[in-house]
C-alpha positions in Angstrom: 32.1 -60.7 -36.1 34.5 -57.7 -35.7 31.5 -55.3 -35.3 29.9 -57.7 -32.8 33.1 -57.8 -30.7 33.3 -54.0 -30.6 29.6 -53.9 -29.5 30.3 -56.4 -26.7 33.4 -54.5 -25.5 31.5 -51.2 -25.5 28.6 -52.7 -23.6 31.0 -54.1 -21.0 32.7 -50.7 -20.6 29.4 -48.9 -20.3 28.1 -51.4 -17.7 31.3 -51.1 -15.7 31.1 -47.2 -15.7 27.4 -47.4 -14.7 28.1 -49.8 -11.8 30.9 -47.5 -10.5 28.5 -44.5 -10.6 25.8 -46.5 -8.9 28.2 -47.6 -6.2 29.1 -44.1 -5.4 25.6 -42.6 -5.2 22.2 -43.8 -6.3 20.6 -41.6 -8.9 17.6 -40.9 -6.7 19.9 -39.8 -3.8 21.3 -36.9 -5.8 19.9 -33.7 -4.4 18.8 -31.4 -7.3 20.8 -28.2 -7.5 19.2 -25.4 -5.5 17.1 -27.8 -3.5 17.4 -29.1 0.1 16.2 -32.4 1.6 15.3 -32.2 5.3 17.8 -34.4 7.2 18.8 -32.5 10.3 16.6 -31.2 13.1 17.5 -27.7 12.0 16.1 -28.5 8.6 12.8 -29.5 10.1 12.7 -26.4 12.2 13.2 -24.2 9.1 10.4 -26.1 7.4 8.2 -25.5 10.3 8.9 -21.8 10.5 8.2 -21.4 6.8 4.8 -23.2 7.1 2.8 -20.5 9.0 -0.9 -20.5 8.3 -2.4 -18.0 5.9 -5.7 -17.7 4.0 -6.9 -15.9 1.0 -10.3 -14.2 0.7 -11.5 -16.1 3.8 -15.1 -17.4 3.3 -16.3 -16.2 6.7 -15.5 -12.6 5.8 -18.4 -12.4 3.3 -20.8 -14.4 5.5 -20.7 -12.3 8.6 -23.9 -10.8 10.0 -22.3 -7.4 10.0 -21.6 -7.3 6.2 -23.8 -5.7 3.5 -23.5 -5.8 -0.2 -23.6 -2.4 -1.8 -24.9 -1.8 -5.3 -23.9 -1.1 -8.0 -20.4 -2.4 -6.9 -21.7 -5.8 -5.8 -23.2 -6.7 -9.2 -20.2 -5.2 -11.0 -17.9 -8.1 -9.8 -17.6 -10.6 -12.6 -14.4 -12.7 -12.5 -14.4 -16.1 -10.7 -12.8 -14.8 -7.5 -15.5 -12.2 -7.2 -18.3 -14.6 -8.3 -17.2 -16.8 -5.3 -17.6 -13.8 -3.0 -21.1 -13.1 -4.3 -22.2 -16.7 -3.8 -20.7 -16.8 -0.3 -22.5 -13.6 0.6 -25.8 -15.0 -0.7 -25.3 -18.3 1.1 -25.8 -20.2 -2.2 -25.6 -24.0 -2.2 -22.8 -24.0 -4.8 -19.9 -21.6 -4.3 -17.7 -22.9 -7.1 -18.4 -23.9 -10.7 -18.4 -27.6 -11.4 -15.0 -27.5 -13.0 -13.3 -25.6 -10.2 -11.4 -27.0 -7.3 -11.9 -24.9 -4.1 -8.9 -22.6 -3.4 -9.4 -23.2 0.3 -8.1 -26.8 -0.3 -5.5 -26.5 -3.0 -4.2 -22.9 -2.8 -0.5 -22.4 -2.2 -1.2 -21.1 1.3 -4.2 -23.3 2.2 -5.1 -26.6 3.8 -3.8 -29.5 1.8 -0.3 -28.1 1.2 0.0 -27.0 4.8 -1.2 -30.3 6.2 1.3 -32.1 3.9 4.2 -30.2 5.5 2.9 -30.5 9.1 2.5 -34.2 8.6 6.0 -34.5 7.1 7.5 -32.8 10.2 5.3 -34.9 12.6 6.3 -38.2 11.0 10.0 -37.5 10.5 11.4 -35.0 12.9 12.1 -37.5 15.8 14.4 -39.4 13.5 16.3 -36.3 12.3 20.0 -35.8 12.8 21.9 -33.4 15.1 19.2 -32.1 17.5 18.5 -32.9 21.1 15.5 -34.8 22.2 14.0 -31.7 23.7 14.5 -29.7 20.4 12.8 -32.5 18.4 9.9 -32.7 20.9 9.4 -28.9 20.7 9.3 -29.0 16.9 6.9 -32.0 16.9 4.6 -30.2 19.4 4.4 -27.1 17.2 3.7 -29.2 14.1 0.9 -31.1 15.9 -0.7 -27.9 17.1 -0.3 -26.4 13.6 -2.1 -29.5 12.1 -4.8 -29.1 14.7 -5.4 -25.4 13.9 -5.4 -26.1 10.2 -7.9 -29.0 10.6 -10.1 -26.8 12.8 -10.2 -24.1 10.2 -10.9 -26.8 7.5 -13.8 -28.2 9.6 -15.2 -24.7 10.1 -15.2 -24.0 6.4 -16.6 -27.3 5.1 -18.8 -29.0 7.7 -22.0 -28.4 9.7 -21.8 -26.8 13.2 -20.9 -29.5 15.8 -24.0 -31.2 17.2 -23.3 -34.0 19.7 -26.5 -35.8 18.7 -25.4 -36.1 15.0 -21.6 -35.7 15.1 -21.0 -39.4 14.8 -22.8 -39.5 11.4 -22.3 -35.9 10.1 -19.5 -35.8 7.5 -16.3 -34.1 8.5 -13.1 -33.8 6.5 -10.4 -36.3 5.4 -8.2 -36.8 8.5 -4.8 -36.6 6.7 -1.9 -37.9 8.9 0.7 -38.9 6.3 2.8 -36.9 3.9 2.4 -38.6 0.6 2.1 -36.7 -2.7 0.7 -39.8 -4.3 -2.1 -40.2 -1.8 -5.5 -40.6 -3.6 -7.8 -41.7 -0.9 -9.4 -38.6 0.6 -12.4 -40.3 2.3 -14.3 -37.9 4.6 -14.3 -39.1 8.3 -17.2 -38.2 10.6 -17.4 -34.8 12.2 -16.8 -36.4 15.6 -13.5 -38.0 14.4 -12.4 -34.7 13.0 -12.9 -32.9 16.3 -11.3 -35.8 18.2 -8.1 -35.5 16.1 -7.9 -31.7 16.7 -8.3 -32.1 20.5 -5.8 -35.1 20.5 -3.1 -33.1 18.6 -3.5 -30.0 20.8 -3.5 -31.9 24.0 -0.4 -33.9 23.1 1.4 -30.8 22.0 0.8 -28.8 25.2 3.5 -30.3 27.4 6.3 -29.5 24.9 5.2 -26.0 23.7 7.0 -23.0 25.0 6.0 -19.4 26.0 5.1 -16.8 23.4 8.2 -15.4 21.8 6.9 -14.5 18.3 3.5 -14.0 16.8 4.1 -16.5 14.0 5.4 -19.2 16.3 2.9 -21.5 17.9 3.1 -21.3 21.7 1.4 -23.0 24.7 -0.8 -19.9 24.9 -2.0 -20.4 21.3 -2.7 -24.1 21.9 -4.7 -23.3 25.1 -6.6 -20.7 23.1 -7.6 -23.1 20.4 -8.6 -25.8 22.8 -11.0 -23.4 24.4 -12.3 -22.3 21.0 -12.8 -25.9 19.9 -14.7 -26.8 23.1 -16.9 -23.7 22.6 -17.6 -24.9 19.0 -18.7 -28.3 20.6 -20.9 -26.4 23.2 -18.7 -27.8 26.0 -18.4 -24.5 28.0 -17.0 -25.9 31.2 -14.0 -27.4 29.3 -13.7 -24.2 27.3 -13.5 -22.2 30.5 -10.6 -24.3 31.9 -8.5 -23.7 28.8 -9.3 -20.0 28.4 -8.3 -19.5 32.0 -5.1 -21.4 31.3 -4.5 -19.1 28.3 -4.7 -16.0 30.5 -2.1 -17.5 32.8 0.2 -18.1 29.8 -0.2 -14.4 28.8 1.8 -13.3 31.9 4.7 -15.6 30.9 5.0 -14.2 27.3 8.4 -12.8 26.2 6.7 -10.2 24.0 3.9 -7.8 25.0 0.4 -9.2 25.0 -1.9 -6.3 25.8 -5.0 -4.4 24.5 -4.6 -1.1 22.7 -6.3 2.0 24.1 -8.3 3.2 21.1 -8.9 6.6 22.7 -5.2 7.1 22.1 -4.1 5.2 19.0 -7.3 6.2 17.0 -7.6 9.8 18.1 -7.9 11.9 15.0 -7.3 15.1 17.0 -3.8 14.0 18.1 -2.3 12.1 15.2 1.3 12.9 16.3 0.9 11.3 19.8 3.3 8.4 20.6 1.8 5.2 19.3 -0.9 6.8 17.2 -2.0 4.9 14.1 -3.0 8.0 12.3 -2.8 9.8 9.9 -4.9 8.0 7.3 -3.4 8.0 3.8 -6.8 7.3 2.3 -5.7 3.7 1.8 -5.6 2.8 5.5 -4.0 4.0 8.7 -0.3 4.9 8.1 1.1 3.6 11.4 -1.2 0.7 12.2 1.1 -2.1 13.4 1.8 -5.2 11.4 0.5 -8.4 12.9 4.0 -9.4 14.0 4.1 -6.2 16.1 0.4 -6.0 17.1 0.3 -6.5 20.9 -3.2 -7.9 20.8 -2.2 -10.8 18.4 -1.3 -14.1 20.0 -0.7 -16.1 16.8 -0.9 -14.4 13.4 -3.0 -16.1 10.7 -3.3 -13.6 7.9 -6.3 -13.6 5.6 -5.8 -11.6 2.4 -9.0 -9.8 1.5 -8.1 -6.7 -0.7 -9.3 -6.4 -4.3 -10.1 -3.1 -6.0 -13.2 -4.6 -7.6 -14.8 -5.5 -4.3 -13.5 -2.9 -1.8 -16.8 -0.8 -2.0 -19.0 -3.9 -2.6 -18.7 -5.2 0.9 -19.3 -2.7 3.7 -20.6 -3.0 7.2 -24.4 -2.9 7.4 -26.6 -0.1 8.6 -27.5 -2.2 11.6 -23.9 -2.5 12.5 -23.4 1.2 11.9 -26.1 1.8 14.5 -24.1 0.1 17.2 -21.5 2.8 17.2 -21.9 6.3 18.7 -20.4 9.1 16.5 -17.5 9.5 18.9 -16.4 5.9 18.9 -12.8 5.8 17.9 -13.2 2.3 16.3 -15.0 4.0 13.4 -11.6 5.3 12.2 -10.7 1.7 11.2 -13.3 2.2 8.4 -13.9 4.9 5.8 -17.3 6.4 5.0 -16.1 7.4 1.6 -16.0 5.4 -1.6 -12.5 4.5 -2.8 -10.9 7.4 -4.6 -14.0 9.4 -4.2 -15.6 12.0 -2.0 -19.0 10.2 -2.3 -20.2 9.0 1.1 -21.7 5.5 1.5 -25.4 5.6 2.4 -27.0 4.7 5.8 -23.9 5.1 7.8 -22.2 2.1 6.0 -18.4 2.1 5.9 -15.7 0.1 4.0 -12.7 -1.4 5.7 -9.4 0.3 5.3 -7.5 -1.3 8.2 -4.9 -3.7 7.0 -5.6 -2.6 3.4 -2.5 -4.1 1.8 -1.1 -6.4 4.6 -4.3 -8.5 5.1 -6.2 -8.9 8.3 -5.4 -11.1 11.2 -7.9 -14.0 11.7 -5.8 -15.8 14.3 -6.3 -15.6 18.1 -6.1 -12.3 19.9 -6.3 -11.1 23.4 -9.7 -9.4 22.7 -11.0 -12.8 21.6 -9.9 -14.3 24.9 -11.9 -11.7 26.9 -15.0 -12.4 24.8 -14.6 -16.2 25.1 -14.2 -16.0 28.9 -17.2 -13.7 29.1 -19.4 -16.1 27.2 -18.2 -19.1 29.3 -19.1 -17.2 32.4 -22.5 -16.2 31.0 -23.2 -19.8 30.0 -22.5 -20.7 33.7 -24.9 -18.0 34.9 -21.9 -16.2 36.3 
């Protein structure tokens, strides 16, 4: 009986202590040490700024018409990353092994993780603390545009080209609009629904987006660019023309330089000491080529990592592409005719990429893209 009484007293004391702790703060409300839970508008802005889009070993790099595979380097690639590159280059039906999950979806810098963060911001920022209505709307707009760009890249990688006649039945991607780590339903919507969401997000974002102030911050210029590109992908060239024209108007408002480089100056090997020159070439790329954050042609930087020693000589531009350049074309200095760490010259005028060797290449929108897009829209209108 004595032992039972001691047990009862102990149980009462423990219950009392537990209730006092619970009253002060629920266990699940305790923020783990070294972690932050987004509460304020400033928290969501930091989350947004850290969620810039990147890609690794972008699939389109290996499927371009200008790319050739060079033996024996091409067959010498054996690990899973390089096997994926080989299969992409060959346009094989299966790019990944049956037990692999595509890195485009689950990689640290790729679609699903990025969409989760964009959705978290979209669904929560307007209820955040401490910010003005205008600040919250600006963050919301950037997140919506970011989700749209991410989904457009996702659609481009995993679906058929848009065809209005079949888009309502062709499979698209899962249209993810919530931030739930426990979500298990990833049903693919139609291609038409995927493009509709992209256009809706970009269109809703436009009024609250600002001018271009940084090349990793989504601006109204970037949104206009992507609306034009999306409509081009849908073969709606009149709509694409409206938005590319609007993008050119936004260029003049930018707070940072948006302008083309003069390759006759920056890539002139006879004058590597000229102001702004990207030369000399260390053998591993141009020494002074600007980072994407400083590249005046870049509108919004999306970096695609591409460098691997095993494949640097395996993928070169094709003899047909080489034939498009005259010997004096300065753009050839973005590529090397020599094998890596060798004086051996690639055959048939083929060259390997050296530009952006360690920093990755920009696959985001550029001013040069805009000129080409406007030219195609004019050509489609017989202008």
